[in-house]
C-alpha positions as CSV (number, residue, x, y, z in Angstrom):
1,M,-69.0,16.1,34.4
2,T,-67.9,17.4,31.1
3,L,-64.3,18.0,30.8
4,I,-63.1,20.5,28.0
5,S,-60.4,19.6,25.5
6,Q,-58.0,21.9,23.4
7,G,-60.4,24.5,21.6
8,Q,-63.8,23.8,22.9
9,L,-66.3,26.4,23.6
10,F,-67.5,26.7,27.1
11,Q,-71.5,26.0,27.7
12,Y,-72.1,29.7,27.9
13,A,-70.8,30.3,24.0
14,E,-72.4,27.3,22.9
15,Q,-75.9,28.5,24.2
16,Q,-75.1,32.2,22.8
17,A,-74.2,30.9,19.5
18,L,-77.3,28.4,19.1
19,Q,-79.7,31.5,20.3
20,A,-78.3,33.6,17.6
21,V,-77.9,31.0,14.8
22,F,-81.7,30.0,15.2
23,R,-82.8,33.5,15.8
24,L,-84.1,33.1,19.1
25,V,-82.4,36.4,20.3
26,Q,-80.4,39.0,18.8
27,S,-76.6,38.1,19.0
28,P,-74.9,39.8,21.9
29,A,-73.8,43.2,21.2
30,A,-70.1,43.6,20.0
31,A,-67.9,44.2,23.2
32,A,-64.3,43.6,24.3
33,T,-63.2,40.2,25.2
34,Y,-60.4,39.1,27.5
35,M,-57.9,36.4,27.8
36,A,-57.4,35.1,31.2
37,L,-54.7,32.7,32.3
38,S,-55.4,29.1,34.0
39,Q,-53.6,26.8,36.4
40,T,-56.2,24.1,35.7
41,A,-54.4,20.7,34.7
42,V,-54.9,19.3,31.2
43,G,-58.0,17.0,31.6
44,S,-59.6,18.8,34.6
45,L,-61.3,22.0,33.0
46,Q,-64.9,21.6,32.6
47,S,-66.8,22.9,29.8
48,T,-70.0,23.5,32.1
49,E,-68.2,26.5,33.7
50,T,-70.3,29.4,32.6
51,T,-68.4,32.2,34.7
52,M,-64.9,32.5,35.7
53,A,-66.0,31.8,39.4
54,G,-66.3,28.1,38.4
55,A,-64.5,25.6,40.6
56,T,-62.3,24.1,37.8
57,I,-61.0,27.7,36.4
58,S,-58.3,28.3,38.6
59,E,-57.3,31.7,37.2
60,Y,-54.0,33.1,38.3
61,A,-54.1,35.7,41.2
62,T,-53.9,39.2,40.8
63,S,-51.7,39.4,43.7
64,T,-48.7,37.9,41.4
65,G,-49.1,41.2,39.0
66,Y,-51.1,39.2,36.8
67,A,-54.1,40.9,34.7
68,R,-56.3,39.7,32.3
69,Q,-55.5,41.2,28.7
70,A,-57.6,42.2,25.9
71,Y,-58.1,39.5,23.2
72,G,-58.9,41.4,20.1
73,P,-60.0,39.0,17.3
74,T,-60.1,39.3,13.7
75,S,-63.4,38.8,11.9
76,P,-64.2,35.3,11.1
77,T,-62.8,34.0,7.9
78,A,-65.1,33.0,5.1
79,A,-64.2,29.3,5.2
80,S,-65.4,26.4,6.8
81,P,-64.6,26.0,9.4
82,S,-64.6,29.5,9.9
83,Q,-61.9,30.9,12.4
84,L,-60.5,34.1,13.9
85,W,-57.8,34.8,15.9
86,N,-56.1,37.6,17.8
87,T,-54.7,40.5,16.0
88,A,-52.0,41.5,18.2
89,Q,-49.6,40.1,20.8
90,I,-50.7,39.6,24.3
91,T,-48.5,40.0,27.1
92,W,-49.2,39.2,30.7
93,G,-46.5,40.5,33.4
94,P,-43.9,41.0,34.2
95,F,-45.0,38.9,37.4
96,T,-44.3,40.2,40.7
97,S,-44.2,36.8,42.5
98,A,-44.4,33.4,40.8
99,P,-47.9,32.7,39.6
100,G,-47.6,28.9,39.1
101,T,-47.8,26.9,36.3
102,C,-50.2,27.8,33.1
103,Y,-51.7,25.4,31.1
104,W,-54.7,27.2,29.5
105,G,-56.0,30.8,28.0
106,I,-59.6,31.2,28.8
107,V,-61.5,34.0,26.9
108,C,-64.0,35.6,28.9
109,T,-66.3,38.8,28.9
110,A,-64.9,40.9,31.6
111,A,-61.2,42.7,32.3
112,S,-61.7,41.4,36.0
113,G,-64.1,39.6,38.4
114,T,-65.5,36.2,39.0
115,A,-68.9,37.3,37.0
116,A,-67.2,37.1,33.5
117,N,-68.5,34.6,31.4
118,T,-66.4,32.0,29.9
119,I,-66.5,31.7,26.2
120,A,-63.5,29.5,24.9
121,S,-60.5,27.5,26.1
122,F,-56.9,27.6,24.8
123,L,-54.6,25.0,25.3
124,L,-50.8,26.2,25.6
125,A,-48.3,24.5,23.2
126,S,-46.6,23.5,26.4
127,S,-47.2,24.6,29.8
128,R,-45.2,27.7,31.4
129,T,-44.3,28.5,34.9
130,P,-43.3,32.1,34.9
131,G,-40.9,33.3,37.7
132,V,-40.7,36.8,39.3
133,G,-40.0,39.4,36.6
134,D,-41.1,37.0,33.8
135,S,-43.7,37.7,31.4
136,L,-45.7,35.4,29.0
137,Q,-46.9,36.3,25.7
138,C,-48.7,35.1,22.8
139,A,-48.0,35.9,19.4
140,A,-50.5,37.7,17.0
141,G,-52.3,35.3,14.9
142,T,-51.7,32.2,17.5
143,G,-54.8,32.3,19.5
144,A,-57.1,30.9,16.7
145,A,-60.5,30.2,17.6
146,G,-63.0,27.9,15.4
147,V,-63.4,24.3,15.2
148,G,-59.8,23.7,16.3
149,F,-58.5,26.4,18.5
150,I,-54.4,26.8,18.7
151,C,-52.7,28.9,21.3
152,Q,-49.0,29.2,21.4
153,V,-47.7,31.0,24.5
């Protein structure tokens, strides 16, 4: 069991990166990515989860008015370590029923469904427990991905 920490890439993303960098395959075609919210406690999310169906993902239920939102990252910086981040504010909700406590943002490859591949983890600066009618927001530029990810929701 390999637990994921703040800012770690999931196994799927690690494999994609290595295959592209070492020219084993052409990089995946440009496509939209989405930010999901997870109730998985800190210290319990496994980096080996390759899809949103993973046993440790624990995504918010759509019955609460929740839906994944477009991530929309910038181009990577020309620095080392190179980073990218969300270009616009991301908003989930308003929730129609209390969805539970959120600890993580997870970038994945599809707007819905458990077959979406997991890419990266974002640990919220502090956990959030929205109520009915509440929304969660991630400000532009706070979902930074690179060697050290930062997400403040």
